[in-house]
Each structure stands twice: as structure tokens, then as C-alpha cells.
C-alpha positions as CSV (number, residue, x, y, z in Angstrom):
1,M,-0.1,0.1,0.2
2,G,3.0,2.4,0.9
3,G,1.0,5.8,1.3
4,Q,2.7,9.3,1.2
5,Q,5.2,9.9,4.1
6,S,3.4,11.1,7.4
7,G,4.1,14.7,8.6
8,W,5.1,12.7,11.9
9,G,7.9,11.2,10.4
10,G,8.0,7.0,10.6
11,R,5.2,5.3,9.6
12,P,2.0,6.1,7.5
13,V,-1.2,6.6,9.6
14,F,-4.2,5.8,8.1
15,V,-8.0,6.3,9.2
16,V,-10.2,2.9,8.3
17,D,-13.7,3.8,10.1
18,G,-15.4,6.3,12.3
19,S,-18.7,7.2,13.6
20,R,-20.4,9.9,15.9
21,T,-23.4,10.5,17.8
22,P,-26.0,13.2,16.7
23,F,-25.2,16.3,18.2
24,L,-27.9,17.2,20.5
25,K,-28.8,21.3,21.4
26,A,-28.6,21.9,25.3
27,R,-32.3,23.2,26.3
28,G,-31.9,24.5,29.8
29,R,-31.5,21.3,31.8
30,P,-29.2,18.2,31.5
31,G,-29.7,16.4,28.6
32,P,-30.3,12.6,28.5
33,F,-26.7,11.4,27.9
34,S,-23.7,12.2,30.0
35,A,-20.4,12.5,28.1
36,S,-19.4,8.9,28.7
37,D,-22.6,7.8,27.6
38,L,-22.2,9.5,24.5
39,A,-18.9,8.2,23.7
40,V,-19.7,4.6,24.3
41,A,-22.7,4.8,22.0
42,A,-20.9,6.1,19.2
43,G,-18.0,3.7,19.9
44,R,-19.9,0.5,20.1
45,A,-21.4,0.7,17.0
46,L,-18.1,1.6,15.4
47,L,-16.0,-1.2,17.1
48,A,-18.9,-4.0,16.5
49,R,-18.7,-3.8,12.9
50,Q,-14.7,-4.4,13.0
51,P,-12.9,-7.5,11.7
52,F,-11.0,-7.4,15.4
53,A,-12.4,-7.7,18.8
54,P,-11.9,-4.3,21.2
55,E,-9.1,-6.0,22.9
56,A,-6.9,-5.8,20.1
57,L,-6.7,-2.0,20.3
58,D,-3.5,-0.5,21.3
59,E,-4.7,2.3,23.2
60,V,-7.8,4.5,23.3
61,I,-7.4,8.3,23.4
62,L,-10.5,10.8,24.2
63,G,-10.7,14.6,24.1
64,C,-13.0,16.1,26.8
65,M,-12.8,19.2,28.5
66,M,-15.5,19.1,31.3
67,P,-15.9,15.2,32.2
68,S,-18.1,14.9,35.5
69,P,-16.8,13.9,38.6
70,D,-17.8,10.3,37.7
71,E,-15.6,10.5,34.7
72,A,-12.3,11.0,36.1
73,N,-9.7,9.9,33.1
74,I,-13.0,9.5,31.0
75,G,-10.9,7.9,28.7
76,R,-10.2,4.8,30.4
77,V,-13.7,4.9,31.6
78,V,-14.9,4.7,28.0
79,A,-12.5,2.0,27.1
80,L,-13.8,-0.2,30.1
81,R,-17.1,0.5,29.0
82,L,-16.5,-0.5,25.5
83,G,-15.1,-3.9,26.3
84,C,-11.6,-3.2,25.6
85,G,-10.6,-5.1,28.3
86,H,-8.1,-4.3,31.2
87,R,-5.0,-4.5,29.3
88,V,-5.8,-1.5,26.8
89,P,-4.8,1.7,28.3
90,G,-7.3,4.4,27.9
91,W,-6.2,8.2,28.6
92,T,-7.8,11.8,28.2
93,V,-6.5,14.8,26.6
94,Q,-7.7,18.4,26.9
95,R,-6.9,21.2,24.7
96,N,-10.2,23.2,25.0
97,C,-12.2,23.2,21.7
98,A,-9.6,21.0,20.0
99,S,-9.5,18.0,22.3
100,G,-11.0,15.9,19.8
101,L,-8.4,17.0,17.4
102,Q,-5.8,16.6,19.7
103,S,-6.4,13.0,20.3
104,I,-6.5,12.1,16.8
105,D,-2.8,13.9,16.6
106,S,-1.6,11.9,19.7
107,A,-2.5,8.9,18.3
108,A,-1.0,9.9,14.8
109,Q,2.4,10.4,16.8
110,N,2.3,7.3,18.5
111,I,1.5,4.9,15.2
112,A,3.8,7.1,13.2
113,A,6.9,6.1,15.9
114,G,5.6,2.6,16.1
115,R,4.3,2.6,19.4
116,S,0.7,1.6,18.4
117,G,-0.8,-0.2,15.6
118,L,-4.5,0.2,16.4
119,V,-6.1,3.3,18.2
120,L,-9.5,4.7,18.8
121,A,-9.3,8.4,18.9
122,G,-12.0,10.8,19.5
123,G,-13.8,13.2,21.5
124,T,-16.9,13.9,23.8
125,E,-19.0,16.6,25.6
126,A,-22.1,16.7,27.5
127,M,-22.1,20.6,27.8
128,S,-25.5,20.5,29.1
129,H,-24.2,18.7,32.2
130,A,-21.7,21.5,32.7
131,P,-21.9,21.9,36.6
132,V,-23.4,24.7,38.8
133,L,-21.1,25.6,41.8
134,Y,-21.1,27.3,45.3
135,N,-19.3,30.3,44.9
136,E,-16.3,31.0,47.0
137,R,-18.1,32.7,50.0
138,M,-20.4,29.8,50.4
139,V,-17.1,27.3,50.2
140,H,-15.7,29.3,53.3
141,W,-19.0,29.2,54.7
142,L,-19.5,25.4,54.7
143,A,-16.0,25.2,55.7
144,A,-16.4,27.4,58.7
145,L,-19.8,25.5,59.5
146,A,-17.7,21.9,59.2
147,G,-14.9,23.2,61.8
148,A,-17.1,24.6,64.4
149,R,-17.1,22.6,67.5
150,S,-19.5,24.0,69.7
151,T,-23.1,24.4,69.5
152,S,-22.4,28.2,70.0
153,A,-20.0,28.4,67.6
154,K,-22.3,26.4,64.9
155,L,-25.1,29.3,65.6
156,K,-22.4,31.8,65.0
157,V,-21.6,30.8,61.8
158,L,-25.5,29.8,60.5
159,A,-26.3,33.6,61.8
160,G,-23.6,34.8,59.0
161,L,-25.5,33.0,56.4
162,R,-26.4,35.6,53.5
163,P,-28.4,35.6,50.2
164,G,-25.5,36.3,48.4
165,H,-23.7,32.9,49.5
166,F,-26.3,31.0,47.2
167,K,-25.3,32.8,43.9
168,P,-24.5,30.0,41.9
169,V,-21.3,29.8,39.7
170,I,-22.0,28.9,36.3
171,A,-19.2,26.5,35.2
172,L,-20.0,26.6,31.3
173,L,-19.7,30.5,31.5
174,R,-16.6,30.7,33.3
175,G,-15.2,27.8,31.1
176,L,-15.9,30.1,27.9
177,T,-14.2,33.1,29.2
178,D,-10.5,33.8,28.8
179,P,-9.1,34.0,32.7
180,V,-5.9,36.0,31.2
181,V,-7.5,38.7,28.8
182,G,-11.0,38.5,31.0
183,L,-12.9,38.1,27.4
184,S,-15.7,35.7,26.6
185,M,-15.2,33.9,23.4
186,G,-18.3,35.7,22.2
187,Q,-16.3,38.9,22.8
188,T,-13.2,37.9,20.8
189,A,-15.7,37.3,17.9
190,E,-16.7,40.8,17.9
191,I,-13.2,42.1,18.0
192,L,-12.6,40.2,14.8
193,A,-15.7,41.6,13.5
194,H,-14.1,44.6,13.9
195,R,-10.9,44.3,12.9
196,F,-11.9,43.2,9.6
197,G,-15.2,45.1,8.7
198,I,-17.4,41.9,9.2
199,T,-20.9,43.1,8.7
200,R,-23.9,41.8,10.6
201,E,-25.5,40.8,7.7
202,Q,-22.6,38.9,6.2
203,M,-22.7,36.9,9.7
204,D,-26.3,36.0,9.5
205,G,-25.9,35.1,6.0
206,F,-23.1,32.7,6.7
207,A,-25.2,31.2,9.6
208,M,-28.3,30.6,7.5
209,R,-26.1,28.8,4.9
210,S,-24.8,26.6,7.5
211,H,-28.4,25.5,8.5
212,Q,-29.3,25.2,4.9
213,R,-26.5,22.7,4.4
214,L,-26.6,20.6,6.9
215,D,-30.3,20.3,6.4
216,A,-29.6,19.4,2.9
217,A,-27.0,17.0,4.0
218,H,-29.5,15.1,6.3
219,R,-32.2,14.8,3.7
220,G,-29.4,13.8,1.1
221,G,-28.1,11.0,3.3
222,R,-24.7,12.5,3.3
223,L,-24.2,12.0,7.2
224,D,-24.1,8.1,7.4
225,E,-21.7,8.6,10.1
226,I,-24.3,9.3,12.7
227,E,-25.3,6.4,15.3
228,A,-28.6,6.8,16.6
229,L,-29.0,7.4,20.4
230,Y,-31.2,5.7,22.6
231,D,-32.5,6.9,26.1
232,S,-33.9,4.9,28.8
233,K,-37.5,6.0,28.2
234,G,-37.2,4.5,24.5
235,N,-36.8,7.9,22.7
236,V,-34.6,7.8,19.6
237,Y,-31.9,10.2,19.0
238,D,-30.8,10.2,15.1
239,F,-30.4,13.6,13.8
240,D,-28.4,16.9,14.9
241,D,-31.5,18.3,16.3
242,G,-30.5,21.9,16.5
243,V,-30.6,22.6,12.5
244,R,-33.2,25.1,11.5
245,P,-33.9,24.7,8.0
246,D,-36.5,27.6,8.4
247,S,-33.6,30.0,9.1
248,T,-34.0,33.2,7.2
249,L,-32.0,36.6,7.3
250,D,-35.2,38.4,8.3
251,K,-35.6,36.1,11.4
252,L,-31.8,36.2,12.0
253,A,-32.0,39.9,11.9
254,K,-34.5,40.2,14.8
255,L,-32.0,38.6,17.3
256,R,-30.1,40.9,19.7
257,P,-26.3,41.0,20.5
258,V,-25.5,38.8,23.1
259,F,-21.9,39.7,24.1
260,D,-22.0,43.7,23.1
261,K,-25.1,45.1,23.9
262,P,-26.6,47.1,22.6
263,L,-24.3,47.8,19.4
264,G,-22.5,44.5,18.6
265,K,-22.9,41.9,16.1
266,V,-22.6,38.4,17.3
267,T,-25.9,36.7,18.3
268,A,-27.3,33.5,19.4
269,G,-28.3,33.1,15.8
270,N,-24.6,33.5,14.2
271,S,-22.9,31.6,17.2
272,A,-22.3,27.9,17.5
273,Q,-24.8,26.1,19.8
274,I,-24.3,24.5,23.1
275,T,-24.4,21.0,22.3
276,D,-24.0,17.4,23.5
277,G,-22.3,14.9,21.2
278,A,-19.4,12.4,20.6
279,A,-17.0,11.5,17.6
280,W,-14.4,8.5,17.0
281,V,-12.1,7.7,14.6
282,L,-10.1,4.5,14.2
283,L,-6.9,4.9,13.1
284,A,-4.2,2.2,11.9
285,S,-0.8,1.2,10.8
286,E,-0.1,-0.3,7.4
287,D,0.6,-3.4,9.1
288,M,-2.7,-3.4,10.9
289,V,-4.4,-2.6,7.9
290,A,-2.7,-5.7,5.9
291,K,-3.1,-8.0,9.0
292,Y,-7.1,-7.2,9.2
293,G,-8.1,-6.5,5.6
294,L,-9.2,-3.1,6.8
295,K,-10.6,-0.6,4.2
296,V,-8.8,2.9,4.4
297,M,-10.7,5.7,4.4
298,G,-7.7,8.2,4.2
299,Q,-4.2,9.0,5.2
300,L,-3.2,11.9,7.8
301,I,-0.6,13.5,6.4
302,D,0.5,16.8,8.5
303,S,-0.6,18.7,11.5
304,A,0.3,22.2,13.2
305,W,-0.8,23.6,16.3
306,A,-0.2,27.7,16.6
307,G,-0.5,30.1,19.4
308,L,-1.9,33.5,19.2
309,D,-3.1,36.4,21.3
310,P,-6.2,34.9,23.1
311,A,-8.3,38.0,22.4
312,L,-8.1,36.9,18.9
313,M,-8.6,33.4,19.1
314,G,-10.8,32.9,16.3
315,L,-8.0,33.6,14.1
316,G,-6.4,30.4,15.1
317,P,-7.0,28.4,11.7
318,A,-5.6,31.1,10.0
319,Y,-2.3,30.5,11.8
320,A,-2.5,26.7,12.3
321,M,-3.2,26.2,8.4
322,A,-0.4,28.2,7.2
323,P,2.7,25.9,8.0
324,V,1.0,22.9,7.0
325,M,0.7,24.6,3.4
326,Q,4.3,25.6,3.5
327,R,5.7,22.3,4.6
328,Q,3.9,20.5,1.8
329,G,4.2,23.3,-0.9
330,L,0.6,23.8,-1.3
331,D,-1.9,26.8,-2.2
332,T,-5.3,26.9,-1.1
333,P,-6.5,25.6,-4.6
334,D,-4.6,22.5,-4.1
335,I,-6.9,21.6,-1.4
336,D,-10.0,20.2,-2.4
337,Y,-12.1,21.0,0.5
338,Y,-12.0,22.6,3.9
339,E,-13.7,22.0,7.3
340,I,-13.0,24.9,9.6
341,N,-15.0,24.7,12.6
342,E,-17.8,27.2,13.2
343,A,-17.6,28.5,16.7
344,F,-18.9,32.0,15.1
345,A,-19.7,32.8,11.9
346,T,-17.8,36.0,12.1
347,Q,-14.7,33.7,13.5
348,V,-14.6,31.9,10.2
349,L,-15.4,34.8,7.9
350,A,-12.5,36.5,9.7
351,C,-10.0,33.6,9.0
352,L,-11.1,33.8,5.2
353,A,-10.1,37.5,5.5
354,A,-7.0,37.2,7.2
355,W,-5.8,34.6,4.4
356,R,-6.1,37.0,1.6
357,D,-4.8,40.1,3.5
358,A,-1.4,41.0,2.6
359,A,-0.4,42.8,5.6
360,F,-1.6,39.9,7.8
361,C,0.1,37.2,5.7
362,R,3.4,39.2,5.8
363,D,3.2,40.3,9.4
364,E,1.7,37.3,10.8
365,L,2.3,34.7,8.7
366,D,5.9,35.5,7.1
367,R,4.5,35.2,3.7
368,E,5.4,37.5,0.7
369,T,2.1,37.2,-1.0
370,P,-1.2,36.4,0.7
371,F,-3.1,33.0,0.1
372,T,-5.4,32.7,-2.7
373,P,-9.1,33.0,-1.5
374,I,-10.6,30.0,0.0
375,D,-13.7,29.1,-2.3
376,E,-16.6,29.2,0.3
377,E,-18.2,26.4,-2.1
378,R,-15.7,24.3,-0.9
379,L,-15.7,25.3,2.7
380,N,-18.0,23.4,5.3
381,V,-20.2,22.1,2.4
382,D,-22.7,20.5,4.7
383,G,-22.8,23.0,7.1
384,G,-20.8,23.6,10.2
385,A,-21.1,24.1,14.3
386,V,-23.6,27.0,13.8
387,A,-26.0,24.8,12.6
388,V,-24.7,21.2,14.1
389,G,-23.5,22.7,17.4
390,H,-20.1,22.5,19.1
391,P,-19.8,20.2,22.0
392,V,-16.0,21.3,22.7
393,G,-14.6,18.2,23.3
394,S,-15.9,16.6,20.2
395,S,-15.7,18.9,17.5
396,G,-12.3,18.5,16.2
397,A,-13.1,15.1,15.7
398,R,-16.3,15.7,14.2
399,I,-14.6,17.7,11.1
400,V,-11.9,15.0,10.7
401,L,-14.3,12.0,10.3
402,H,-16.9,14.4,8.4
403,M,-14.0,15.4,6.2
404,L,-13.4,11.8,5.1
405,K,-16.9,11.3,4.3
406,V,-16.7,14.5,2.0
407,L,-13.8,13.6,0.3
408,E,-15.7,10.1,-0.6
409,H,-18.8,11.4,-1.4
410,K,-17.2,14.1,-3.9
411,N,-14.5,11.3,-5.0
412,A,-12.1,14.0,-4.0
413,R,-8.3,13.9,-2.8
414,R,-7.3,16.3,-0.5
415,G,-8.9,17.8,2.8
416,M,-7.9,20.3,5.2
417,C,-9.5,20.5,8.8
418,S,-8.7,23.2,11.1
419,I,-10.2,24.8,14.8
420,C,-9.8,28.1,16.7
421,I,-9.1,27.1,20.4
422,G,-10.0,29.2,23.6
423,G,-7.0,30.7,25.0
424,G,-5.6,31.9,21.9
425,Q,-4.3,28.7,19.8
426,G,-5.4,26.8,16.5
427,G,-5.1,23.3,15.0
428,A,-4.8,22.1,11.7
429,L,-4.7,18.7,10.2
430,L,-4.2,17.8,6.4
431,I,-5.9,14.1,5.1
432,E,-5.6,12.8,1.6
433,R,-8.2,10.1,0.6
434,T,-6.1,6.7,-0.3
């Protein structure tokens, strides 16, 4: 089989299969599935159709940003629940929005180095289960109450209890706010809109198209990577339920700004949805492909990680894709299709603008000339996170899996997957269909 030399050096790395759950929109209360439930549901169907037993895996790597207290080292928990046995190591990675992509990159490095031959890698997140926490005042009060030894001491502590002690800490909101620059992810999107002159109409148009494309993909049967979920009440979940086929510019225009009131442009309608979901890919070395007669979906060619100002975190893909293109000697038209995760409509539009901006490419990417503009007809052709949702731990794995499906459906060769990362980073992965 051979295959192109891996960007990690050493042995080539192949993707042989993959699956994901439908992405389920959070609706104000914990959803029916925990993060491990989601990962197990997607992984069970995937492993059941393989010609090898789950115990044949060399490792399981799972990305997750917010596992519950009952899911410590969720990668190991899921590996055991999937029947991989005690001897298959399972571990967890966390790179915020790119945790799922990091798991794939980590697996590829181990395969390329000869340390592993078969790896299950992916990501999961149940954002609707993000905890609601006691605030610091309440924690100190509870500590004082526990430390009080006499009845009078306990009564004194009880007398100090105030309504402010009960103000909750919403962990999800804290997690989506950068602690260094003090900005929410939505506020960083507003900064990008201002910097690149992106209008509200452009954002809403991008969002509407994302919903239309996802709806068309569902109706056209182009999302066969989805495995149905079944809850304890017998309900079936078999599609991404945040999609709004009836989305229009008029409806989107009526939504108010969320992050920069009242004059901002970023709304709930042109932002990624809070969502629960999981996605996996199965990676294999060349000898494992031959041993088990596995069908190859594609080869992982190269990857890159980039750091940037956290206040501009949405530009991560522009920074991360550039070194891959340079190392591989490619320009924009050499890539058949792109998947850039849609944290915000304006964030993707800003990346497109940055790549065609001569000053940005010169000053930030060390390029003498800007990139050829990315054709938006080849970008997120079946919709993106604005419509699908963005369960932060799993989105990186979802875009890799779906890119492989797009290349297959379009009979195309080369795809680029990229994602922005809270905290000011970007990740990119180049794939070729074998």
C-alpha cells in the first residue's frame, strides 16, 4: 500500500473507520446522556463492525473538556465500558475546543513512531451537564460550619449566612471566558468583526447557509457517520436537532447581540450552539491494515498547532493551516475541501479575510504574498457548528470524520481540517483520501 510519508515522520497513519452521535442541542437542563454515555454509544457501533475484537486496540484516546466527577480519566472509563478489557490503556486529552483533534494527533504520533498499531481516538462533551457550583463565599462558609465544634460556634456561623452565599457559579460560562484577557469567546468574536469589517448581514448570511447545508446533508443521506442514540425512556435521537431549516435573514436579523450590548453583531443565531455529542475515528498502521484487511478511508498527512493572542483566538485556523501548507508546498486551490469549525460565523469569515490580507500574511505568517482566497463553495459544504453545534471536546474529531466522508462522496483527494481554540490557539490537520 505504501502511502505518502507522514508529517509525523516514521510510519504512515491511516483512518479506517469512524462514527459519531447526533449532536443534541442543550435546552436549559441536563440532557439525557452523559459524556461517557455519548462516547460509548458512538464507539460501540463502530467497534462492533470491525474484524477484530476491542481487546486488539493498543490504546483509546479521548478528548473532553468537562468530564463529570464520575468520569475521571474519561478515556479509561469509556475504554472499559466499550469492552476493551483491562490491558488496553485509555487516556484523556484536553486542549479546549480542539480536544478531539488533539486525540487524533496524539494517536497519529504513536502510530508513526511504532508505539501503537490500532488506536481509537475521538472526543466527547455533554455541555448540558456542565456543573453549577457554589461560589467562594459559600465554600468558606461551609468550611467554617464544618470546623465549628460547639453549638454556640455553629449558631454563630449559621447567623452569618446571607443570600449572596447562594449565588451560583455557572461553570460553562466561566469555561468559555478567557482568564488571562478576561474576555468571553463571544467578545473575541466581536473584536474580529471590528478588525476585518465583517457586517452583521455577512454573519447572518453565513449562519443561514450553515443551516441550509446541514439540512440538505441530512435529507440527502450524506451524514451516514451518525449512529442513533436511545435513552432509557425509549426515545430515539438520530439527527442533529439544532438545525433550523427555516432559518432566514429576516429571522436572524431580529436577534439581539449577546456579547456586546446593544451595538454588537454576534448573536445566538450566528454563533455555535451549546451541544452534547461524541465522535470517533479508528486509526491504523499499514501492517494493521494488511493484517485485518481494513478498508482505508484516508491518510493523515500533516498537522500543526499555533499560538496567538487570546483576544483574537478565532484566527487560530489562519495561523495553524499556514505552516502545513508551507511544509507541503501547497496553495489554497490544491486543497479540494476545507472544514473550519464554526465557533462563530464571524470567526470563520475573519480567517478567510486574514488569508487574503497581504499585511496579515506578511506580518503574522511570514508570507511574501497572501493566500489565494478559499472558495466558500468548498468550505463546510454540509454545514458547520453554527448549525450542527459545538460540543467542545468532540468538534475536532467530528470535522476530521466528516471531511473523510466529504472526500469519499465528492471523489476528491485532499482535505484540510482546522479549529480555533479558546485561550488563543489553532489546530490544523491535512488529510488525503487513499
